[in-house]
N, C-alpha and C positions, 0 to 999 in steps of 0.2 A: 600400722607399718605403711608408710606411706611408699607407693607404686614406684619404683627407681625408674629414672629416666633413661639409664642405660642397662641393659641385659648383657650380662656375661656368662657364657656357657660354661667356663672351667674358672674357678679360682683357686690359685697355687697360691701356698702359704710357705713361707721359710722362716726358719727361725733367726738366721744369721743374714747380714746383707751380701756376705761372700758366697752364701747358696743360692740366693736369688741372682746375683751376677751371673753365677755359673748355668743356671736354666735359661737366663735371658741369652747369653752369649750362644748356648747350644741351639736355640731356637731360631736366632738370626742366622747362624751358618746354616741349620738344615732345611729351613723355610724361605730364606733371602727375604726377611722382613725386617721392619725395624721396630721397637716397643717404642711407644708414644708416652710422655710423663703425664700423669692424671693425679687429680687431687679428690678426695671424697667431699661431696658436696655437704654431707651432714657433720662428719667429724675432721676433714681436713688432711687426714693422713695422705702421704703421698704414695702412688702404685704407678705401675707400668702395665701398660693395654696394648695388645695387638691382636692381629686378624689372620688366621692361620687356615690352611685347607685341611679336613681331614682326608684320609684315604679314599674316600668317594667324591672328594672336590666339594664338600660342604662347608661352607666357611664358620668357622667356630671364633669366639670372641674369648681372650684370653686375659685375665684379671691377675696379676702378679703383685704380690707384697710381702713384705717382711715385718718381724717385730721391732720395736724401738729397742729392746734389749731383750736377752734370751730369758727362759724360765716359762713354767707352767701358767701363771698368774698372767703375765703377758700374752700369753697364747690365748687363754680365755677371752681377757678383755677385747684384744684383737680380732678374733673369729667371731665373736659375738656381733661386733660392730659390722663386720663384712656381710656377713648374712643376714643382718638387720635390713641393709641396703639393698643387697641383692639375693637372688634367689637363683642359683646357678645349678646346672645339671649335674655338676662333680665339683667334689673339693678334694685337693691333691697336696700333698705336703712332700717334700724333696729335700734333701741334704745329706748329713753325714751323721755317724754315729759309732759307738763302741761295740766292737764284735767279740763275743767268745772264742779264744785262740783255739779251743779244744775244737769247734764246729765250723768256723769260718776263717778265711785269711783276708790279709788285706788287699783291698780294692774289690772284693764281693759285695754283692747288691742283698740288701735284706728288705723284703716286703711283709709289711706286717699283717699277719694272719688274725692277730688281736692286738690290743694294747692295753696295758694296765700299770698303774702306781705300784712301786716294789715297798717303797718306804713306809707305806702308811701301817696303823696298827698301835701295838704297844711294847714297850719294852721292859722287860722286868728281869729278876734274877732267878736262876734256879738254887738247889740246896747247896751247890759248892761254890757259889757265888758268881756264876758265869752269866753274863747277859745274853737273854733270850727274847728273840724277836717273836712277838704273836702278832702274825699278819692279818690284816683285814682287807681284802683286794676285790675289787669291781674291776671286771675286763670289759670291753668293748670290743665286739668281736666285728670283722668285715662282713659286708652283705653277702649272704650266701652265693646268689648269682653272680656277683662279681669275683668271689673267691672261684667258683667253678670254673669261671672265663680263664680265670688267671693260669689254670691248670696247663694249657695247651697254648698259653700266649708266648709266642717265641720272636716276635718281630723286633724285639729290642738287639737279639744277639747279634745280627750283621752290624749292628751300629758301634756297639761296643767292641768288638773284635781286635779294632785298630788303634784302640786306645795305648798309650804307652804307660807303662808303670815306671815309676823312679827307680834309681838303683838303690836297692836294698840288698842284705845279706839274704843269702839263697835259701837259709834256714826259715825265713819268712814265707817262702813261696814252695808250696809243694806241687802246685801245678801253674801252668802259665794264664789259662782262660778263667776270665771271669764267670763266677758261679753265683746263680739268683737263688737265695732262701726264701720260702714262704714259711715264716715262723713267727711266735710271738715276739713282741717288742716291749722293754719295760721302760719304763720313766722314774726318774727320781728328782729331787729338789737339789740336786749339787753334781758337780762333774766329778767322775769318779777315776783316780789315775791309778788305783789298786785292783786287784780281781776279784771283783764282787759275785761273779756269776754265780758260785756254789750256793749264795745266800739268794740271789734274784731267782734263782730255779726251784727254789722252795715252794711258793705260791703257785707258779705256773712252770710246770714242767717242759722243755723242750724250748724255752727262752734262750735267744742267740744274741741278742742286741740290746742295747741301753742307749737312751737319750734322754733329754729333759722334757720335751714337750708334746710328745705323740699322744700318751694318754689324756693330756689337757683338749687335745684336738677330738680324740675319741668321744670323751665326755660330751663335747658341746654339740659334735653330730648328733649322738642319741637322741637330744631333742629335736632333730630334723631328719627325721627317718625316711624321708622320700628323695633326700638329696645323698647319693652315695659318696664315699669317701674313700681314699687310698694314702698309705703313707709309705714311701721308699726310699731307702738311706743307702748310702756307700759307706764301707767299713774304712776308715780313716779320711783324712782331709783330700788327698788325691781322687779319691773315688766319689767326688762332688759332680765331676762331668758324667761318669758312669750313670750315676741316681737321675741327672737330668735327661740324659739319652732314654732312659728306659721310662722316665715319665712322660717325655714327649711321644715317644713311639706308641704309648700305652692310650694316650691323649686321642692321638690321629687314629687309632685302630678300634677305639671303644666307644668313643663319644661322637656316634652317630645318630641318624632320625631313627634307624631300626633298632640298636640296640640300647640308646639311651635317650627317649623321646624327650625327657623332662616333666615336669609337672604340667599337666595341660586341662586337669580336671579329674574329680575324684572319682573313682568307682565304688562300688559296693564294699569290694574287698578293702580298697584303701581308706573308706570311711571307717572300717572295723579295727584296721591296723592303727588309725589315728588313736581309738579309745584305747588300743593295747598301749599305746605310747604314752599316756598317762598312767596306766599301771606301771609300767616300767620305771618312769621317772620316779613314781612315789617309791617303787622297790629302791633304786639306787638311793632316794633320800633316807631310807630307812634301814641304814646297814648296822646300826648299834641297837640291837634286840633289846639290850638292858635298860633303854629309856622307858621312863615309866609310862604305863598305858596312856594317859592323859595326853602325853606328848607324842603320841600317834596316831592321833584322831586325825581323820579326813573330812573336812566340810564341803559338801556341795551345795553349790548355791544356783538356784534355776527358777525359770518361771513355771507355775503349774500346766500353762499350755505346752510347755515341751516336756511333758512327764514320759513320754515315749522315749525320749533320748536319756533322762535319768535312768529309766530301766536298762537301756543297752549297757549304758556305762556302769551299772552295779554288775551287770553279768561278766564284764571283763574284769573288773575289780575284786570278783567274789575268790579268785585262788588266792589274793593276797591277804584276804580275810581270813579263809580257812586257816593259812599259814601262820595266822596271828601276827603278822607283818604292820596290818593297820586296824584301826577300829574306825569303819565308815559312818558317817553321819548326815541324815539329810532329814528333812522335816516330816518325812514317813513316819519316823521313829518315835515321834510326839505321841504319848499314850492318852487317852481318853479322860478327861478330867485334870489333865496336866496345865500349868501354865504356859502356853506356847512361845509367848514373846521371851520370857524367861530362859526357857528350853532353848532357843535358837541362840540368844546372847552368851550362855554357857557355853554351848557347842561353839560357837564362833572363838571364845575365850582360850579354849583347850585346843584349837586345831593347829597343827603343825604345817598341814597342805590344805589349800583350798582349791578345788576346781569350780569354776565358774562356766554354765553352759550358756554362752552368751548369744542372745537373738536379739530381734526387734522387740518382742513382747519382755523379754529380761530387761533390756534397758528402758521399758516403758513402764515397769513395775514401781510404784511409789515405795511400798516396803522395801525392797532389795536397794533403792537408791537412798534411802533414808536412813535405814536400818541395818543393812547387811555390808554394803560396799564402805561406807565410812569406817568401820571398824575392821574390814580386812585391808584397807590401804594403810590404815594406821598402825595394825599388826606388822604388815610387810616393811613399811617404813621404818620399824623398830627391829627386824630381823626376825620376829617371832613367828611368821606365816609365809610359805611359799605359795605364790599364786599362780595356777595353771589355766589360764583361759582356753578353752575350746567353742571355736565359732560354729555354729550349727545351722545358722541362716544368716542370708544378708542382713546387714545392720550397720549402724554408725559408730561402729567400735573406736575407731580412729577420734571420734570426739570426746571420749570418755578418759576418764582418770586410770582405766586400765591397760590404756594404749601404751603404757610406758613397760608393760611386762611381755615377755616372748610367749607368743602363741603356740599351741602346740600345732595348728594349721594355719596358714596365712591368712589374713582375713578377707581377701578376694577368693578364697576357695573352701567356702564352708562346705559342712558335711551334707547339708541338704541338696548341695549342686549333683553331687553322686545319684540322686533319685534312688536314695536308700531305702529299700523295703523291709531288709532284715538284717541290719549289720550285725 
């Protein structure tokens, strides 16, 4: 990953141009700045950029972008590109959503306490011939510290109190003030004009809002654990301004050097967390436990000079082994008398996930370069293996064929930079 020429503190992503325009106008009105048009040097998509002060008068660089068309796949593709070029201190999504009329009213705000896709799984028929949805749900939880902060965050209230609601029947408004709900938000692959909440609340109770893209954002951000994220949406079209005001007040209050310093180097705790990220990523990729055992094999490629990192990684993956989710394999499992080259080749062929512990020694290994990496890259190109590179020490990662894969940690922040003694 090349080091970006421009650093942004906050990347705001909207599903629709209208949502981005609402945020842009709110920022220009409240902060008296003008957004400049920019273009991605690598992918040539257009975005807007501006510098605003936070509440401590520290400058914040904002990156505002929107999807070429709505939908979860567009969100995944676009957000990966944004994060590949920039490593912001915060990612935030703002816009509009549908709300459960039993829990929220038009104009209210929903802050996603967690996000998930509600229409995954399998549809079958019961004995009476009725369609039954067997849910297969993975949720993406808001950062615990951020969630705790939101509990008493009220800087937004004075900003939205003056918003004028459109003229609507009185039965649609039981109260005049905008209320914020910190509740689960569901995503689906289609726009729903019916009343789906009874179905949506089966896998996750308490869900009060539906959109199409928030779960996709949560999935991408689960691979970037040191970048906090937030989704805030207004119920109904006219609530886009309220959502934008909430987002802006949160950015100016939370994104400070004191509360959110950003990635400035790894600590022992962070290095351990990065190893846990690999475990969580594997867990999310193994949602169907009915897959044959050979398809659950995880292959670890490493240099013997980095054996201490292998041992620590195995510790973090042990719970998944114990649960039967993965069949972990590295060359320490080769028994005496076995044909070790054939054993490695067979494990590579069976692996669904490959973790590479990348270091200068790893890249210098002739065996890895000639026998392991070519097969891994070939299987990844065919969709047979997911490759998760972990950078454990400074090396020329960007000069290798692995550079096309998203790393667990940025190449310029290897685990060894944290002086980890016992992560």
